[in-house]
N, C-alpha and C positions, 0 to 999 in steps of 0.2 A: 572853644576849640575851633581851628581853621579847617577850611574845606580840605587842605592836604592831609591833615591828621585823621579826618573823619572816616574815610574809607567808604568806597562806593560799593553797594551789594545790589546787584541785579537779580531778581527773583522771577522764575518762570513757574507758575504754579497754579492751581485751582483755588476758588474763594470759598469759605467755610462761613455760611451766615451766622452761625453760632458763635464766632470769634475765637474758638480755641485752637483750630488748626490752620493749615492753608495759609494762604496770602496774609490773613489777618494775623496769625500768629508770627509769621516771618517779619512783618513790618514791625510789629511790637517788639519782638527779640532784637533785630538789627537797630532800632531806634534806642532800646534800653541799653544796649551795649555801646551806644556812641557812634554808630555807623549811619550811613545815609541809604535808605532803601528805595529802590525803583522797581517796578513791577510789569510783567506782562501776564495777564490772567488768561488762563487756557480753558476755564470752565467755571460755571456758577452752580453750586449746589444748595439745595434746599435742606438744611443740617441743622441739628441741635446736637444735645449730648446724649441723646437716644439713638441717633444713627443719621444715615443719608437717605433721605426721602424722594430725593429727586436730583438729576443732573441735567444741566444744559450746557451743551459744548459751544464754546465761543468759535465762530468760523475761522478756518486757518489763516486766511488772508488778513484778518484783524489780529490774531495772535501775531503772525509775522510782521505785521505793521508795528505793533507795540515794541517788538525787538528791535526792529531797525531803527526807529526814531530815537529810542532811548540810548542804545549803544553808540548810535552816530553822533548824538549831541552831548550825552552826559558821560558815557563811557562806564567801565566797570572795573574795579580791582578784584572782585569775585563774583562769581555767579552761583546761584543755587537753583536747581531745577527740583521740582515737587511733582504734582499730578500732571502727567502727560499721557493721556488716556488713549492714543492710538499710534499705530505704526507711522502713519503719515505725520503727525505733529512732532514725533520724535525726531524722525529723519530731518524735517524742516528746522527743528530747534538746533540739532547738531551742526546743520549747514551753515545757519546763521551765526552761530556761536564761533565756529571755525572760521569764518570770513571777517567778522567784525570784533571780535575779541579773543583772538588766539592765545594772548598772553596772560589773560584773566584766569585765576584760579576758579575751576570749576567743581563744585560739590553735587553730586548727583544723589539724590534721596529717591529711591526706586519706589516710590507710593504705589502700592498695588491694591491693598485692602483697607477699608477705614476702620476705626476702632469698633463700631458696631457690626462689621461683618459685611459691609457692602463693597462689591468688586469695584475698583477705580480705575482698572486698566485691561483694555481688551487682550484677548488671547494672543493675537498675531503681534502685540506691541512689545512683548517680552523678547522675541527674536530681534526686532529692531533696536530695542533698549541695548542688548549685548552686542550687537554688531555696529551701532552708529554712534551712541552716546557714551557708554562706559568706557570705550578706549580713549577718549578725550579727558576722562575725569582726573583731576588731582586726588579726589576722594570719593568713594562710593559709601553710601551708609545704609546698608539694609538691614532690618531685623531679621530673626531667624526664619520665620515664613517667608519673607521675600528672598533671602539668601537661598533657601531651599527651592523656591521657584526659578531662580536664575541658575542654580547648579545641577537641580535634578538630585540633590542628596537629602537626607534626612538629617535635621539638625536638632538634637536633643541634648547633646552635652557640650561641655568647652571644647573637647577634642574634636567634635564635629564642626564647631564655630571655627576653629584653626584650620582644618581641612577645607571648608567652604571659601575661607578667606584666601588660601592659597590658590584655589580653583579660580577666584575671580580675579586675582592679579594676573593670571595667565590669559584674561581677556584685554589686558593692555592698559589698564588704569595704573596710576602712579601708587595708589594706597586704598585700602578696604577697611572699614570700621563694621565689623559684625556684631550688632547689639543683641545682648542676651536677655532683655527684659521679658520676652515670652517664655523664657526657659524657666521651670519653676525652682525655687530656692531662696533662701534668705538674703543670699549675695547675688548680685548682678555683675554678671562678667561681659566686658565689652573687649573684642579682639581687634587690635590695629596691627595691620599687616602692610608692610612695604616690601619691595623686591628683596632686600637684604635682611630685614628684620621682622620680629612679630612680638608684639607686647600684649599682655592680658592686663586691662585696668577693672578694677572692682569698686563697688559701692553697695553699701546696705540696702535692701529693698524697703521702700516705704510703703506701709500697709494703707492704701487708699485707693479709691475708685477714680480719684481725680487726677487721671493722667492723659486725657484728651489732647493730641497734638504734640506728644513728647518727640516724635520723630521729626516732625516739621521744625520744632524749636531746636533741637539738638543741631540739625544741618545749618540752619541760620545763623546759629550762635558761632559755629565753627566758620562759617563764610565771614561773619562780621569781624571776628578775631583776624583771621587771614588777611582780610581787606586793609586791617589796620597794622599789619606788618609782623604778625606772630608767625613762627615756623609751624608746621603741620602738627607735630606732637603738642606743642604748647596750646595750640588752638583747641584740639581735641579735649586736652586735660582740662582747661579753662571752661570750656563748653559744656563738658559733663558736670563740673561743679556748678554752673549757673542753672543747668536743668534740675539738678538735685535740689537747690533751694527753690527753684520754682515750683516743684512738686511739693515740697515741705510747706511752703507757705500759701498753697493753692486756695482759692476764696471759697470753694465749695458750692459753686453754682450749678444749677441743673439738677435733672432728675436721673441722670445716667453717669456716663464718664465725663466729669467736669473738667474745665480748663485749668490751665496753670496759671500761676502769679508771674507774667512775663515782667511786671513792673517792679519787682522786689529790689532791684538794684538802685532804682530811682527813690523808693520808700526808704531804703537805708540811707542815702546820703540825705534825705529830709530829716530823718531821726538824728543823724550826726549834727546837722546844722542847728536843729532845735536844741539839742543837748549843751552845745557850745554856747 
């Protein structure tokens, strides 16, 4: 695959020492889907499948430096943001993206709470997220609790998801994907809303505790497909399929919420080559 075909994805997010979420999941996902991943690390977490045990924030000037040198040198076809823990860092990221990569697709995953319940976003950061970063986004990908925090609405049903999506579109982003994994039921409904359209996508729920990093993985998969030329709906649909298989084939590591199998695409190719 040539560099032109590969698609450059720049990821601004926190690190997960357990490898299931954050920068580690992002890099694995983009690579498994044929893209090129570059990163700016915003925080280092002490994390495993049982939860987040400590967070060390990377100094703002170091995060800014990572963004500047990578975007000025390598550039980006798509940008994905994850853990941005403070208003200060959100505003800086928005400024740098607007200045250095205004034409790149921007996927904003508004990471607020870790799988184990730890808060990953300071209270004042929600205002900055809504004011500075979401209006720049090609797509915002909140789960139900995150969408509730951003809109001030209770989200317990599919109709609630649709209403929240409409509210978030009002903040100025091009599209919103309200994920329904936190809403009980045998079927998971995700709502993709654009200014003129709204679509419900569904998939059967997989009964497993090994779902750590699904949000990071989905957003990065969407970014990878967009970077390689897919349109938004195609990218979302393909990313949902990728995550579904990554959960279905999860390795079962850890004592809590285990990681996904990000490499299943590579393993499938190896199996096909072996069979031939």
